Residue frames as qw, qx, qy, qz and C-alpha x, y, z in Angstrom:
[[0.414, -0.763, -0.082, 0.489, -32.66, 24.23, 8.40],
 [0.525, 0.727, 0.140, 0.420, -31.32, 27.30, 6.73],
 [0.492, -0.585, -0.040, 0.643, -28.38, 29.54, 7.61],
 [0.060, 0.542, -0.260, -0.797, -28.58, 32.73, 5.62],
 [0.646, 0.442, -0.285, -0.554, -28.89, 31.61, 2.01],
 [0.235, 0.320, -0.917, -0.048, -27.48, 28.08, 2.69],
 [0.841, -0.209, -0.051, -0.497, -29.97, 25.27, 2.99],
 [0.045, -0.388, 0.899, -0.200, -28.96, 22.36, 5.18],
 [0.557, -0.091, -0.671, -0.482, -30.75, 19.12, 4.64],
 [0.653, -0.498, -0.570, 0.036, -31.19, 18.24, 8.39],
 [0.372, -0.903, 0.011, -0.214, -30.46, 19.70, 11.83],
 [0.871, -0.381, 0.082, 0.300, -27.12, 18.13, 12.43],
 [0.306, 0.888, -0.304, 0.161, -23.70, 19.94, 12.31],
 [0.872, -0.013, -0.236, 0.428, -20.26, 18.69, 12.82],
 [0.327, -0.931, 0.027, 0.160, -18.49, 20.92, 15.40],
 [0.542, 0.721, -0.347, 0.257, -15.19, 22.38, 14.49],
 [0.850, -0.508, 0.071, 0.118, -12.42, 20.50, 16.40],
 [0.046, 0.871, -0.477, -0.112, -8.83, 21.69, 16.35],
 [0.098, -0.493, 0.861, 0.076, -6.53, 19.13, 14.81],
 [0.420, 0.111, 0.888, -0.149, -9.45, 16.69, 14.15],
 [0.577, 0.606, 0.480, -0.265, -12.05, 17.92, 11.68],
 [0.118, -0.462, 0.567, 0.672, -9.89, 17.80, 8.68],
 [0.519, 0.297, -0.386, -0.702, -11.10, 17.06, 5.19],
 [0.374, 0.003, -0.919, -0.124, -11.04, 13.15, 5.46],
 [0.010, 0.261, 0.814, -0.519, -13.01, 13.24, 8.78],
 [0.381, 0.347, 0.125, -0.848, -15.47, 15.76, 7.36],
 [0.486, 0.185, -0.655, -0.548, -16.09, 13.47, 4.34],
 [0.260, -0.114, -0.948, 0.142, -16.72, 10.53, 6.75],
 [0.134, 0.341, 0.597, -0.714, -19.22, 12.68, 8.71],
 [0.440, 0.314, -0.221, -0.812, -20.97, 13.88, 5.56],
 [0.448, 0.102, -0.813, -0.357, -21.31, 10.34, 4.28],
 [0.167, -0.218, -0.892, 0.359, -22.78, 9.33, 7.65],
 [0.106, -0.714, -0.680, -0.131, -25.58, 11.81, 7.31],
 [0.272, -0.519, -0.240, 0.774, -24.25, 15.12, 8.75],
 [0.309, 0.849, 0.428, 0.007, -26.02, 18.17, 7.39],
 [0.223, 0.939, -0.179, 0.189, -23.31, 20.74, 7.75],
 [0.872, -0.171, -0.129, 0.439, -19.56, 20.00, 8.36],
 [0.118, -0.985, 0.122, -0.032, -17.12, 22.52, 9.86],
 [0.667, 0.482, -0.395, 0.408, -13.37, 22.77, 9.47],
 [0.652, -0.433, -0.333, 0.526, -11.01, 22.94, 12.37],
 [0.057, -0.965, -0.101, 0.234, -10.23, 26.44, 13.45],
 [0.698, 0.403, 0.139, 0.576, -7.82, 28.31, 11.19],
 [0.376, -0.544, -0.097, 0.744, -5.56, 31.17, 12.12],
 [0.346, 0.915, 0.200, -0.060, -6.44, 34.46, 10.38],
 [0.143, -0.850, 0.430, 0.269, -2.85, 35.52, 10.69],
 [0.528, -0.156, 0.768, 0.328, -1.57, 32.25, 9.14],
 [0.551, 0.601, 0.563, 0.137, -3.93, 32.78, 6.15],
 [0.209, 0.970, 0.048, -0.110, -3.05, 36.32, 5.58],
 [0.187, -0.780, 0.561, 0.207, 0.63, 35.66, 5.85],
 [0.716, 0.477, -0.422, -0.287, 0.30, 32.87, 3.41],
 [0.392, -0.410, 0.815, -0.116, 1.51, 29.98, 5.76],
 [0.432, 0.180, -0.771, -0.433, 1.48, 26.83, 3.51],
 [0.139, -0.153, -0.948, 0.242, 0.23, 24.62, 6.31],
 [0.245, 0.397, 0.493, -0.734, -2.57, 27.03, 7.21],
 [0.443, 0.349, -0.339, -0.753, -3.63, 27.58, 3.57],
 [0.251, 0.031, -0.953, -0.168, -3.90, 23.73, 3.28],
 [0.105, 0.269, 0.825, -0.485, -6.61, 23.85, 5.89],
 [0.422, 0.401, 0.013, -0.813, -8.86, 25.58, 3.40],
 [0.160, 0.138, -0.875, -0.435, -8.88, 22.55, 1.16],
 [0.590, 0.223, 0.489, -0.602, -12.40, 21.40, 0.52],
 [0.004, 0.028, 0.884, 0.467, -14.35, 19.25, -2.05],
 [0.474, -0.137, -0.339, -0.801, -17.85, 19.23, -3.54],
 [0.564, -0.202, -0.798, -0.062, -18.54, 15.96, -1.82],
 [0.305, -0.305, -0.654, 0.622, -18.68, 17.67, 1.68],
 [0.108, -0.181, -0.028, -0.977, -20.76, 20.68, 0.77],
 [0.062, 0.919, -0.064, 0.383, -22.21, 22.66, 2.35],
 [0.745, -0.156, -0.357, 0.542, -19.09, 23.25, 4.39],
 [0.231, -0.965, -0.036, -0.119, -18.39, 25.98, 6.98],
 [0.653, 0.317, -0.331, 0.603, -14.76, 27.24, 7.54],
 [0.467, -0.859, -0.198, 0.072, -13.93, 28.55, 10.94],
 [0.494, 0.493, -0.264, 0.666, -11.21, 31.25, 11.57],
 [0.532, -0.750, -0.292, 0.263, -9.92, 32.86, 14.77],
 [0.477, 0.294, -0.067, 0.826, -8.13, 36.07, 15.52],
 [0.269, -0.699, -0.473, 0.464, -8.35, 39.40, 17.20],
 [0.140, -0.353, 0.224, 0.897, -7.51, 41.99, 14.53],
 [0.528, 0.576, 0.432, -0.450, -10.49, 43.22, 12.66],
 [0.398, 0.710, -0.394, -0.426, -8.61, 44.03, 9.40],
 [0.016, 0.356, -0.923, -0.144, -6.71, 40.72, 9.38],
 [0.409, 0.231, 0.846, -0.252, -9.88, 38.80, 10.17],
 [0.544, 0.660, 0.141, -0.499, -11.67, 40.64, 7.32],
 [0.310, 0.630, -0.629, -0.335, -8.85, 39.70, 4.87],
 [0.179, -0.147, 0.969, -0.085, -8.91, 36.11, 6.10],
 [0.524, 0.408, 0.611, -0.430, -12.60, 35.91, 5.64],
 [0.504, 0.674, -0.227, -0.490, -12.23, 37.09, 2.06],
 [0.154, 0.454, -0.861, -0.171, -9.77, 34.32, 1.46],
 [0.363, 0.113, 0.880, -0.284, -12.22, 31.80, 2.93],
 [0.568, 0.602, 0.262, -0.497, -14.95, 33.01, 0.61],
 [0.424, 0.661, -0.492, -0.376, -12.65, 32.81, -2.36],
 [0.143, -0.316, 0.938, -0.013, -11.73, 29.25, -1.42],
 [0.456, -0.131, -0.700, -0.533, -15.36, 28.24, -2.15],
 [0.075, -0.179, -0.845, 0.499, -16.59, 27.79, 1.46],
 [0.207, -0.592, -0.677, -0.384, -20.37, 28.01, 1.90],
 [0.452, -0.858, -0.193, -0.151, -20.31, 29.60, 5.40],
 [0.343, 0.479, -0.475, 0.653, -17.64, 31.58, 7.39],
 [0.669, -0.650, -0.360, -0.026, -17.56, 30.93, 11.12],
 [0.147, 0.668, -0.454, 0.570, -15.63, 32.92, 13.72],
 [0.670, -0.194, -0.653, 0.295, -14.42, 31.28, 16.88],
 [0.281, -0.670, 0.176, -0.664, -15.59, 32.89, 20.12],
 [0.863, -0.390, -0.077, -0.312, -15.15, 29.76, 22.12],
 [0.813, 0.244, -0.430, 0.308, -11.70, 28.45, 22.25],
 [0.510, -0.846, 0.061, -0.143, -10.36, 28.41, 25.76],
 [0.885, 0.021, -0.083, 0.458, -6.89, 27.33, 25.19],
 [0.419, -0.751, -0.050, 0.508, -4.40, 29.58, 26.84],
 [0.392, -0.175, 0.420, 0.800, -2.20, 30.35, 23.79],
 [0.089, 0.539, 0.617, 0.566, -5.31, 31.42, 21.88],
 [0.294, -0.867, -0.400, 0.043, -6.77, 33.51, 24.69],
 [0.500, -0.502, 0.057, 0.703, -3.46, 35.29, 25.21],
 [0.255, 0.092, 0.443, 0.854, -3.82, 36.81, 21.74],
 [0.304, 0.268, 0.211, -0.890, -7.21, 38.14, 22.53],
 [0.467, 0.106, -0.670, -0.567, -8.85, 35.53, 20.30],
 [0.421, -0.258, -0.869, -0.040, -11.44, 32.68, 20.75],
 [0.413, -0.665, -0.616, 0.089, -13.27, 32.93, 24.22],
 [0.334, -0.293, -0.202, 0.873, -11.38, 36.11, 25.13],
 [0.077, -0.233, -0.379, -0.892, -13.78, 37.91, 22.76],
 [0.403, -0.590, -0.693, -0.097, -16.56, 37.07, 25.13],
 [0.415, -0.690, -0.312, 0.505, -15.17, 39.69, 27.58],
 [0.178, -0.351, 0.187, 0.900, -14.27, 42.36, 24.95],
 [0.437, 0.638, 0.623, -0.119, -17.63, 43.22, 23.31],
 [0.158, 0.865, -0.118, -0.462, -16.22, 46.33, 21.61],
 [0.108, -0.499, 0.767, 0.389, -13.50, 44.40, 19.90],
 [0.392, 0.213, 0.895, 0.026, -15.97, 41.66, 18.98],
 [0.384, 0.770, 0.391, -0.327, -18.20, 44.14, 17.44],
 [0.146, 0.784, -0.407, -0.446, -15.44, 45.68, 15.36],
 [0.220, -0.220, 0.900, 0.306, -14.33, 42.25, 14.15],
 [0.411, 0.462, 0.783, -0.070, -18.01, 41.17, 13.17],
 [0.349, 0.841, 0.159, -0.383, -18.65, 44.43, 11.35],
 [0.007, 0.658, -0.604, -0.450, -15.30, 44.30, 9.47],
 [0.237, -0.052, 0.939, 0.243, -15.91, 40.66, 8.41],
 [0.432, 0.576, 0.643, -0.260, -19.48, 41.24, 7.49],
 [0.296, 0.835, -0.100, -0.452, -18.50, 44.06, 5.10],
 [0.110, -0.564, 0.733, 0.364, -15.81, 41.84, 3.57],
 [0.090, -0.002, 0.966, 0.241, -17.87, 38.83, 2.51],
 [0.535, -0.028, -0.238, -0.810, -21.16, 37.95, 0.99],
 [0.566, -0.107, -0.814, -0.074, -21.47, 34.28, 2.15],
 [0.677, -0.648, -0.237, -0.256, -23.34, 33.59, 5.49],
 [0.200, 0.495, -0.613, 0.582, -21.41, 34.35, 8.63],
 [0.769, -0.525, -0.321, -0.174, -21.81, 32.45, 11.98],
 [0.010, 0.641, -0.598, 0.481, -20.13, 32.52, 15.32],
 [0.770, -0.258, -0.582, 0.040, -19.53, 29.87, 17.99],
 [0.156, -0.667, 0.338, -0.645, -19.69, 31.16, 21.52],
 [0.365, -0.111, -0.837, 0.392, -19.58, 29.95, 25.10],
 [0.305, -0.775, -0.552, -0.026, -21.93, 30.85, 27.86],
 [0.121, -0.982, 0.084, -0.119, -19.36, 33.54, 28.84],
 [0.349, 0.633, -0.585, 0.369, -15.88, 34.22, 30.13],
 [0.129, 0.055, -0.853, 0.504, -16.82, 33.27, 33.62],
 [0.197, -0.549, -0.811, -0.043, -19.97, 32.87, 35.67],
 [0.143, -0.324, -0.298, 0.886, -20.11, 36.60, 36.53],
 [0.330, 0.415, -0.020, -0.848, -22.57, 37.63, 33.81],
 [0.706, 0.439, 0.537, -0.144, -24.92, 36.63, 30.99],
 [0.110, -0.586, 0.439, 0.672, -22.42, 37.26, 28.33],
 [0.304, 0.171, 0.868, 0.354, -23.87, 34.67, 25.82],
 [0.226, 0.753, 0.614, -0.063, -27.01, 36.59, 25.37],
 [0.035, -0.873, 0.055, 0.484, -25.27, 39.93, 25.07],
 [0.220, -0.385, 0.691, 0.571, -22.79, 38.61, 22.44],
 [0.320, 0.359, 0.855, 0.193, -25.60, 36.90, 20.57],
 [0.166, 0.880, 0.377, -0.235, -27.61, 40.04, 20.34],
 [0.142, -0.770, 0.312, 0.537, -24.56, 41.93, 19.25],
 [0.350, -0.114, 0.817, 0.443, -23.91, 39.37, 16.58],
 [0.332, 0.620, 0.709, 0.054, -27.33, 39.61, 15.18],
 [0.095, 0.917, 0.121, -0.368, -27.14, 43.32, 15.03],
 [0.157, -0.639, 0.557, 0.507, -23.74, 42.96, 13.07],
 [0.638, 0.471, -0.368, -0.485, -25.27, 40.71, 10.45],
 [0.112, -0.257, 0.959, -0.047, -24.39, 37.25, 11.79],
 [0.631, -0.016, -0.454, -0.628, -26.70, 34.63, 10.32],
 [0.859, -0.316, -0.375, -0.148, -26.63, 31.98, 13.06],
 [0.153, -0.674, 0.593, -0.413, -25.01, 31.44, 16.53],
 [0.804, -0.070, -0.585, 0.080, -23.75, 28.09, 17.91],
 [0.420, -0.726, 0.245, -0.486, -23.78, 27.90, 21.70],
 [0.668, 0.001, -0.696, 0.263, -21.51, 25.79, 23.87],
 [0.436, -0.769, -0.065, -0.463, -22.95, 26.47, 27.39],
 [0.772, -0.428, -0.194, 0.429, -19.89, 26.21, 29.48],
 [0.053, -0.984, 0.119, 0.123, -17.74, 29.21, 30.42],
 [0.572, 0.654, -0.445, 0.216, -14.20, 29.70, 29.21],
 [0.255, -0.612, 0.639, -0.389, -13.13, 29.18, 32.79],
 [0.856, -0.105, 0.405, -0.302, -14.75, 25.72, 32.87],
 [0.038, 0.400, -0.822, -0.403, -13.26, 24.46, 29.64],
 [0.614, -0.050, -0.646, -0.451, -14.93, 21.14, 29.20],
 [0.159, -0.014, -0.855, 0.493, -15.32, 20.47, 32.88],
 [0.307, 0.262, 0.527, -0.748, -18.68, 20.16, 34.64],
 [0.372, 0.483, 0.791, 0.051, -22.05, 19.88, 33.00],
 [0.102, 0.179, 0.380, 0.902, -23.22, 21.96, 30.07],
 [0.169, 0.412, 0.592, -0.672, -26.02, 24.30, 30.99],
 [0.240, 0.350, 0.756, 0.499, -28.51, 23.92, 28.37],
 [0.010, 0.844, 0.468, -0.262, -30.70, 26.71, 29.78],
 [0.227, -0.582, 0.250, 0.740, -28.14, 29.08, 28.35],
 [0.163, 0.128, 0.758, 0.618, -28.92, 27.82, 24.82],
 [0.009, 0.689, 0.722, 0.064, -32.62, 28.48, 25.59],
 [0.134, -0.814, -0.198, 0.530, -31.99, 32.03, 26.76],
 [0.135, -0.364, 0.481, 0.787, -29.99, 32.83, 23.65],
 [0.104, 0.324, 0.819, 0.461, -32.62, 31.36, 21.49],
 [0.051, -0.800, -0.580, 0.147, -35.28, 33.56, 23.14],
 [0.221, -0.726, -0.005, 0.651, -33.15, 36.67, 22.72],
 [0.011, -0.449, 0.534, 0.717, -32.46, 36.53, 18.96],
 [0.757, 0.420, 0.200, -0.459, -34.36, 35.74, 15.72],
 [0.470, 0.556, -0.654, -0.207, -31.51, 34.06, 13.81],
 [0.912, -0.071, -0.400, -0.054, -30.94, 30.27, 13.97],
 [0.373, -0.685, 0.559, -0.281, -29.36, 29.01, 17.15],
 [0.767, 0.220, -0.603, 0.012, -27.25, 25.73, 17.21],
 [0.687, -0.645, 0.239, -0.235, -26.99, 23.86, 20.55],
 [0.675, 0.410, -0.570, 0.229, -23.75, 22.16, 21.49],
 [0.064, -0.500, 0.674, -0.540, -22.45, 20.40, 24.48],
 [0.374, -0.111, 0.826, -0.407, -23.09, 17.02, 26.32],
 [0.826, 0.304, -0.117, -0.461, -24.78, 15.37, 23.37],
 [0.359, -0.446, 0.819, 0.034, -23.46, 11.88, 24.06],
 [0.304, 0.177, 0.910, 0.217, -25.95, 9.78, 22.14],
 [0.010, -0.325, -0.584, -0.744, -28.60, 10.54, 19.47],
 [0.302, -0.712, -0.633, -0.023, -31.54, 10.68, 22.00],
 [0.359, -0.525, -0.253, 0.729, -29.74, 13.60, 23.73],
 [0.129, 0.044, 0.358, 0.924, -30.00, 15.74, 20.61],
 [0.245, -0.527, -0.625, -0.522, -33.75, 15.52, 20.62],
 [0.473, -0.658, -0.491, 0.318, -33.94, 16.20, 24.27],
 [0.295, -0.326, -0.024, 0.898, -31.80, 19.37, 23.84],
 [0.029, -0.200, -0.456, -0.867, -33.93, 20.57, 20.97],
 [0.380, -0.629, -0.643, -0.215, -37.12, 20.00, 22.98],
 [0.488, -0.621, -0.364, 0.493, -35.72, 21.70, 26.09],
 [0.305, -0.479, 0.072, 0.820, -34.09, 24.74, 24.32],
 [0.513, 0.761, 0.341, -0.203, -36.01, 25.03, 21.03],
 [0.204, -0.604, 0.510, 0.577, -32.70, 25.40, 19.20],
 [0.669, 0.551, -0.160, -0.472, -32.78, 25.09, 15.46],
 [0.812, 0.373, -0.448, 0.032, -30.02, 22.59, 15.07],
 [0.778, -0.587, 0.206, 0.091, -27.48, 20.50, 17.14],
 [0.370, 0.761, -0.525, 0.094, -23.74, 20.72, 16.84],
 [0.958, -0.275, 0.078, 0.017, -21.96, 17.48, 17.67],
 [0.153, 0.833, -0.528, 0.065, -18.25, 17.27, 18.42],
 [0.183, -0.442, 0.861, -0.172, -16.62, 14.63, 20.63],
 [0.707, 0.113, 0.607, -0.344, -19.57, 12.29, 20.36],
 [0.773, 0.588, 0.009, -0.240, -19.24, 12.05, 16.62],
 [0.190, 0.673, -0.713, -0.047, -15.46, 11.20, 16.66],
 [0.054, -0.189, 0.979, -0.060, -15.34, 7.49, 16.04],
 [0.258, 0.427, 0.842, -0.203, -19.18, 7.30, 15.84],
 [0.050, 0.139, -0.299, -0.943, -20.15, 9.38, 12.87],
 [0.219, -0.394, -0.832, -0.324, -23.47, 7.40, 12.48],
 [0.100, -0.459, -0.608, 0.640, -24.79, 9.53, 15.25],
 [0.135, 0.246, -0.197, -0.939, -25.81, 12.04, 12.57],
 [0.403, -0.103, -0.720, -0.556, -28.08, 9.70, 10.69],
 [0.307, -0.363, -0.844, 0.248, -29.51, 8.40, 13.98],
 [0.001, -0.353, -0.313, 0.882, -30.44, 11.89, 15.04],
 [0.329, 0.138, -0.385, -0.851, -32.17, 12.55, 11.74],
 [0.399, -0.168, -0.871, -0.232, -33.99, 9.21, 12.04],
 [0.206, -0.412, -0.704, 0.541, -35.22, 9.97, 15.55],
 [0.120, 0.324, 0.071, -0.936, -36.37, 13.38, 14.49],
 [0.399, 0.078, -0.600, -0.689, -38.43, 11.72, 11.81],
 [0.764, -0.205, 0.273, -0.548, -40.10, 9.47, 14.39],
 [0.819, 0.256, -0.504, -0.097, -38.18, 6.44, 13.31],
 [0.822, -0.546, 0.159, 0.010, -36.59, 3.86, 15.49],
 [0.311, 0.741, -0.594, 0.021, -32.81, 3.33, 15.51],
 [0.984, -0.119, -0.130, 0.028, -31.05, 0.01, 15.83],
 [0.601, -0.660, 0.331, 0.306, -27.77, -0.71, 17.48],
 [0.345, 0.770, -0.472, -0.256, -24.78, -0.05, 15.11],
 [0.993, 0.101, -0.009, 0.062, -23.45, -3.24, 13.56],
 [0.611, -0.588, 0.347, 0.402, -19.86, -3.94, 14.42],
 [0.678, 0.271, 0.469, 0.496, -19.17, -4.39, 10.69],
 [0.199, 0.923, 0.224, 0.241, -20.02, -0.72, 10.19],
 [0.462, -0.837, 0.204, 0.213, -17.32, 0.30, 12.63],
 [0.652, -0.293, 0.522, 0.465, -14.67, -1.50, 10.72],
 [0.488, 0.617, 0.478, 0.391, -15.96, -0.38, 7.29],
 [0.002, -0.990, -0.091, -0.111, -15.80, 3.16, 8.48],
 [0.612, -0.650, 0.306, 0.330, -12.32, 2.70, 9.93],
 [0.640, 0.050, 0.531, 0.553, -10.97, 1.44, 6.66],
 [0.304, 0.804, 0.383, 0.339, -12.69, 4.25, 4.71],
 [0.247, -0.966, 0.041, 0.064, -11.32, 6.84, 7.05],
 [0.648, -0.413, 0.446, 0.459, -7.78, 5.33, 6.75],
 [0.561, 0.356, 0.540, 0.517, -8.02, 5.26, 2.87],
 [0.146, 0.933, 0.247, 0.219, -9.31, 8.85, 2.64],
 [0.414, -0.868, 0.187, 0.198, -6.53, 10.02, 4.98],
 [0.691, -0.145, 0.503, 0.498, -3.90, 8.20, 2.86],
 [0.451, 0.610, 0.479, 0.442, -5.20, 9.78, -0.29],
 [0.019, -0.975, -0.099, -0.196, -5.18, 13.33, 1.22],
 [0.371, -0.873, 0.315, 0.040, -2.16, 13.34, 3.43],
 [0.462, 0.553, -0.693, 0.029, 0.07, 10.65, 1.93],
 [0.847, -0.205, -0.489, -0.045, 0.69, 7.24, 3.46],
 [0.528, 0.118, -0.542, 0.643, 3.47, 8.16, 5.85],
 [0.128, -0.187, 0.321, -0.919, 1.73, 11.04, 7.55],
 [0.712, -0.234, -0.264, -0.607, -1.75, 9.34, 7.43],
 [0.789, -0.111, -0.593, 0.116, -0.39, 6.30, 9.13],
 [0.269, 0.141, -0.498, 0.812, 1.25, 8.42, 11.81],
 [0.384, -0.205, 0.089, -0.896, -2.13, 10.01, 12.47],
 [0.778, -0.142, -0.433, -0.433, -4.03, 6.82, 12.44],
 [0.468, 0.095, -0.758, 0.445, -1.83, 5.37, 15.23],
 [0.053, 0.114, 0.605, -0.786, -4.04, 7.43, 17.70],
 [0.455, 0.143, -0.048, -0.878, -7.19, 7.86, 15.60],
 [0.525, -0.037, -0.767, -0.366, -8.27, 4.40, 14.60],
 [0.200, -0.116, -0.826, 0.514, -8.76, 3.69, 18.28],
 [0.335, 0.036, 0.169, -0.926, -11.68, 6.09, 18.26],
 [0.651, 0.030, -0.422, -0.630, -13.95, 3.64, 16.38],
 [0.613, -0.029, -0.789, 0.026, -13.47, 0.69, 18.79],
 [0.201, -0.305, 0.512, -0.778, -14.45, 2.29, 22.09],
 [0.726, -0.091, 0.348, -0.586, -16.49, -0.31, 24.14],
 [0.858, 0.266, -0.379, -0.224, -15.51, -3.23, 22.02],
 [0.875, -0.415, 0.225, 0.101, -13.93, -6.31, 23.66],
 [0.800, -0.001, 0.223, 0.557, -10.13, -6.24, 23.17],
 [0.255, 0.940, 0.111, 0.199, -10.17, -2.50, 22.27],
 [0.357, -0.855, 0.348, 0.144, -7.12, -1.63, 24.44],
 [0.696, -0.179, 0.577, 0.389, -4.98, -4.45, 22.83],
 [0.577, 0.624, 0.408, 0.332, -6.03, -3.15, 19.37],
 [0.013, 0.997, -0.046, 0.054, -5.08, 0.46, 20.27],
 [0.555, -0.650, 0.451, 0.256, -1.70, -0.86, 21.43],
 [0.749, 0.161, 0.559, 0.317, -1.30, -2.86, 18.21],
 [0.468, 0.768, 0.301, 0.316, -1.65, 0.18, 15.90],
 [0.331, -0.894, 0.044, 0.298, 0.85, 2.41, 17.65],
 [0.382, -0.524, 0.554, 0.523, 3.53, 1.53, 15.23],
 [0.684, 0.536, 0.487, 0.089, 1.78, 1.22, 11.93],
 [0.188, -0.543, 0.364, 0.733, 3.80, 2.61, 8.99],
 [0.073, 0.033, -0.725, -0.684, 1.80, 1.43, 5.95],
 [0.631, 0.015, -0.037, -0.775, -1.82, 1.30, 4.89],
 [0.718, 0.101, -0.655, -0.211, -1.47, -2.42, 4.21],
 [0.316, 0.054, -0.786, 0.528, -0.35, -3.10, 7.76],
 [0.280, -0.011, 0.370, -0.886, -3.15, -1.00, 9.17],
 [0.722, 0.039, -0.306, -0.619, -5.79, -2.80, 7.17],
 [0.633, 0.091, -0.768, 0.046, -4.36, -6.13, 8.21],
 [0.089, 0.045, -0.693, 0.714, -4.56, -5.09, 11.88],
 [0.484, 0.029, 0.109, -0.868, -8.15, -3.96, 11.47],
 [0.743, 0.104, -0.497, -0.436, -9.25, -7.10, 9.73],
 [0.469, 0.071, -0.826, 0.306, -7.48, -9.33, 12.23],
 [0.138, -0.017, 0.558, -0.818, -9.30, -7.51, 15.06],
 [0.633, 0.087, -0.079, -0.765, -12.61, -7.70, 13.32],
 [0.722, 0.082, -0.657, -0.201, -12.26, -11.44, 12.71],
 [0.243, 0.088, -0.804, 0.536, -11.18, -11.99, 16.34],
 [0.339, 0.027, 0.374, -0.863, -14.39, -10.33, 17.55],
 [0.735, 0.137, -0.247, -0.616, -16.62, -12.24, 15.10],
 [0.415, 0.190, -0.888, 0.062, -14.96, -15.61, 16.09]]
């Protein structure tokens, strides 16, 4: 798959997830076979006004390349300046959020609110396109609400403005993540534009990705929630696409990945902050395992990497016994 000038080794993409797809998690996804990893959404205002915490979100490493950095905002000039900063940071692709349905984002006219303001959307896209040379993508929803076919309109507009690919989450902003994703929207967008289309939504297991691709003819699949705690879904999708069989994931891989994620987080965030984060995140990897609820309870108060590793290994040994 290719987005603009950027070649991606397979059809899988890690979706941008606020507060989740930080550098350590992106590294885990990349090592698990993800073709393109995406940052969590970053405030254009925060970048331009030099917020230390916001600037940190631009951190990247050669190990995760190619990497896409997603920004959000509603001011064309600020978005253009933020996009320049993203390009200067070494990002391979710049993505613009047209899909976030969180109220505080929508109130600013950003995210999914742009689905109902095509003139503003056009102004932003043109300003950003003029500001950068790297490929530009957008992530959209099926629309603001069910009243129209906004996804196709925005996708066509995006192509006309020089966007290099469109990711489609086929739920409306009003739906949030409720109800079923309407994959036919992805198909309609694909039929309406000539640039690559990434399908997103309701891919629960690797087989779903192949079904989506067959039904919609999308160029690639973007995985969000299903990859959290199960990053091996990326290599499974690639294997299935190559006609190979996939085997059940060994429990040992879950625990190995947990420790790797913990270690990467400690190295990046420092032990105190990383352990605070891991109190809720290590539980992602044990979903469906016997005793998972007890393990999640046991890690709620971890304060050191050593303690976390001890709990992980104790749980692993208990399952193996």
